[in-house]
C-alpha positions as CSV (number, residue, x, y, z in Angstrom):
1,X,77.1,84.5,140.3
2,X,75.6,87.7,139.3
3,X,73.1,86.3,136.2
4,X,71.9,84.1,138.5
5,X,71.1,86.3,141.7
6,X,69.0,88.7,138.1
7,X,67.3,86.3,137.5
8,X,68.8,86.5,133.8
9,X,67.6,84.0,131.7
10,X,70.7,81.4,129.7
11,X,69.2,84.2,126.0
12,X,69.6,87.0,128.3
13,X,73.4,86.2,129.7
14,X,74.3,84.9,126.2
15,X,73.0,88.5,124.7
16,X,75.3,90.4,127.7
17,X,78.0,88.6,126.8
18,X,78.0,89.2,123.5
19,X,77.3,92.6,123.9
20,X,79.8,93.5,125.7
21,X,82.0,91.0,124.6
22,X,81.8,93.9,121.7
23,X,83.0,96.5,123.7
24,X,86.4,94.8,123.9
25,X,86.4,93.6,120.9
26,X,85.6,98.1,120.2
27,X,88.1,99.1,122.4
28,X,90.5,96.9,120.5
29,X,90.3,97.9,116.7
30,X,89.9,101.3,117.9
31,X,93.3,101.3,120.1
32,X,95.1,99.7,117.4
33,X,93.5,101.9,115.2
34,X,94.6,105.0,117.3
35,X,98.2,103.8,117.0
36,X,98.7,103.6,113.0
37,X,96.8,107.7,113.4
38,X,99.2,108.0,115.6
39,X,102.3,107.3,113.9
40,X,100.9,108.5,110.5
41,X,100.3,112.1,112.3
42,X,103.8,111.8,112.7
43,X,105.1,110.8,109.7
44,X,103.0,114.0,108.6
45,X,104.3,116.5,111.2
46,X,108.1,114.6,110.2
47,X,107.9,115.6,106.5
48,X,106.4,119.6,107.3
49,X,109.0,120.3,109.0
50,X,112.1,119.1,107.3
51,X,111.3,118.4,103.1
52,X,109.4,121.4,103.3
53,X,109.7,124.0,105.8
54,X,114.2,123.1,106.7
55,X,114.0,123.1,102.0
56,X,112.3,126.1,101.7
57,X,115.1,127.2,104.6
58,X,117.2,125.7,101.8
59,X,115.9,127.0,99.2
60,X,116.5,130.6,100.6
61,X,119.9,131.0,100.5
62,X,120.0,129.6,98.0
63,X,118.5,132.5,96.3
64,X,120.5,134.9,98.1
65,X,123.7,132.7,97.2
66,X,122.3,132.3,93.6
67,X,121.8,136.7,94.1
68,X,125.0,137.4,95.2
69,X,126.5,135.7,92.3
70,X,124.2,137.2,90.0
71,X,124.8,140.8,91.4
72,X,128.6,140.5,90.9
73,X,128.4,138.7,87.7
74,X,126.3,142.4,86.9
75,X,129.5,144.3,88.2
76,X,132.4,146.0,86.5
77,X,134.6,144.1,89.7
78,X,138.1,142.3,88.6
79,X,138.4,140.1,89.9
80,X,134.8,138.2,89.3
81,X,136.2,134.7,90.0
82,X,137.0,135.1,92.9
83,X,133.9,137.0,94.3
84,X,131.7,133.8,93.5
85,X,134.1,131.7,94.1
86,X,132.7,131.4,97.9
87,X,128.7,131.4,96.6
88,X,129.0,128.8,94.7
89,X,130.6,127.2,97.5
90,X,127.6,127.2,100.1
91,X,125.5,126.4,96.8
92,X,127.5,123.9,96.6
93,X,127.2,122.5,100.3
94,X,123.8,123.8,100.0
95,X,122.6,121.5,97.7
96,X,124.1,118.0,99.1
97,X,121.9,119.1,101.9
98,X,119.2,119.7,99.7
99,X,119.4,116.3,97.4
100,X,118.8,114.7,101.1
101,X,115.3,115.7,100.9
102,X,112.3,114.2,99.7
103,X,111.2,114.6,96.5
104,X,108.4,115.4,94.2
105,X,109.0,114.0,90.3
106,X,108.7,117.3,89.4
107,X,110.7,119.1,92.3
108,X,113.3,116.5,91.8
109,X,112.9,117.4,88.1
110,X,113.5,121.4,89.0
111,X,116.5,120.6,91.3
112,X,118.7,118.4,88.6
113,X,118.3,120.5,86.3
114,X,119.3,123.4,88.5
115,X,122.8,121.8,89.5
116,X,122.8,120.9,85.9
117,X,123.3,125.1,85.5
118,X,125.5,125.9,88.5
119,X,127.9,123.0,87.0
120,X,127.4,125.1,84.0
121,X,128.6,128.4,85.5
122,X,131.3,127.2,87.2
123,X,132.3,126.8,83.8
124,X,131.3,130.0,82.7
125,X,133.4,131.1,84.9
126,X,136.8,129.3,84.4
127,X,136.5,130.1,80.9
128,X,135.9,134.0,81.5
129,X,132.6,134.2,79.8
130,X,130.8,136.0,82.4
131,X,128.4,137.0,79.7
132,X,127.6,133.4,79.6
133,X,127.6,132.4,82.8
134,X,125.0,136.0,84.3
135,X,122.8,134.3,81.6
136,X,122.9,130.7,83.5
137,X,123.5,131.9,86.4
138,X,119.5,133.9,85.9
139,X,117.7,131.0,84.4
140,X,118.6,129.3,87.7
141,X,117.5,132.0,89.5
142,X,114.3,130.8,87.7
143,X,114.1,127.4,88.3
144,X,114.3,128.2,92.6
145,X,111.7,130.7,91.9
146,X,109.5,126.9,90.3
147,X,111.6,124.9,93.4
148,X,109.9,127.0,96.5
149,X,106.6,127.4,95.3
150,X,106.2,123.5,94.7
151,X,107.5,123.5,98.5
152,X,104.5,126.1,98.9
153,X,102.2,123.5,97.2
154,X,103.6,120.4,99.7
155,X,103.7,122.0,102.6
156,X,99.2,122.4,102.1
157,X,99.1,119.1,100.6
158,X,100.7,117.8,103.9
159,X,98.9,120.1,106.3
160,X,95.7,118.5,105.3
161,X,96.8,115.2,105.4
162,X,97.1,116.2,108.7
163,X,93.4,118.2,108.9
164,X,92.3,114.9,107.7
165,X,93.9,112.3,110.2
166,X,93.1,114.3,112.5
167,X,89.8,115.0,111.4
168,X,88.8,110.8,110.8
169,X,89.6,110.3,114.3
170,X,87.3,112.8,115.9
171,X,85.0,111.3,114.4
172,X,86.3,108.4,115.8
173,X,85.9,108.8,118.0
174,X,82.9,110.1,118.6
175,X,81.1,106.7,116.6
176,X,82.9,104.7,119.5
177,X,81.7,107.1,122.2
178,X,77.7,106.7,120.9
179,X,78.8,102.3,119.8
180,X,78.9,102.3,123.9
181,X,76.0,104.5,124.4
182,X,73.8,101.7,122.5
183,X,75.1,99.1,123.7
184,X,75.3,100.3,127.5
185,X,71.3,100.8,127.0
186,X,70.9,97.0,125.2
187,X,72.1,95.3,128.2
188,X,70.1,97.6,130.6
189,X,67.0,96.9,128.4
190,X,68.1,93.2,128.5
191,X,68.5,92.9,132.3
192,X,65.3,95.4,133.5
193,X,63.1,93.2,130.9
194,X,64.7,90.0,132.7
195,X,62.1,88.6,135.2
196,X,63.8,88.2,138.4
197,X,64.1,84.6,140.2
198,X,61.5,84.3,142.2
199,X,63.6,81.3,145.4
200,X,59.9,79.9,146.7
201,X,60.2,80.6,150.4
202,X,59.6,77.0,152.8
203,X,57.5,76.7,155.9
204,X,58.7,74.4,158.4
205,X,56.5,72.1,159.4
206,X,57.4,72.1,163.3
207,X,57.3,74.3,165.7
208,X,58.9,75.1,168.9
209,X,57.0,76.7,171.4
């Protein structure tokens, strides 16, 4: 009815309908892409917190506990085994939590090495080998520094992923706006270029006096 009042031809109607359909398809695709972007963004941010920030705190605590073990082993305390027991127990609980997080291949290799060294430290202390336990503890401390460095690199990668997602979404939003504006201009051009429908006036042959 609206098209008829505008005096649009059948071809013009088809063009306008096609353009309007294109807008609807664009909006649908944009909505689907938006949902996918939000999901990816949520996963990336969650990973930054759970797998990097939280794990970074684990590594810091593990480093402090290992530093305590090293300090005790370097001292002349007669009851080194008893003093290091609490620190080693906390290390065990933290490594259990650490192991539940997402680990990269390099991280997994180094973390497995760290766990093995911790077990060696326990055995050395139980066998009254403080010198060997100290050397093993120093090696474990180096592994923790490597793990800490990995956290920084992986956190940086995740941050770059988040920025990439947001930049892509901004570009697509701009492209969507431009596309809708172009389609609107085309529709307006079709309407204005169409000759209006002229309805001829009919004269009444009978006039009332």
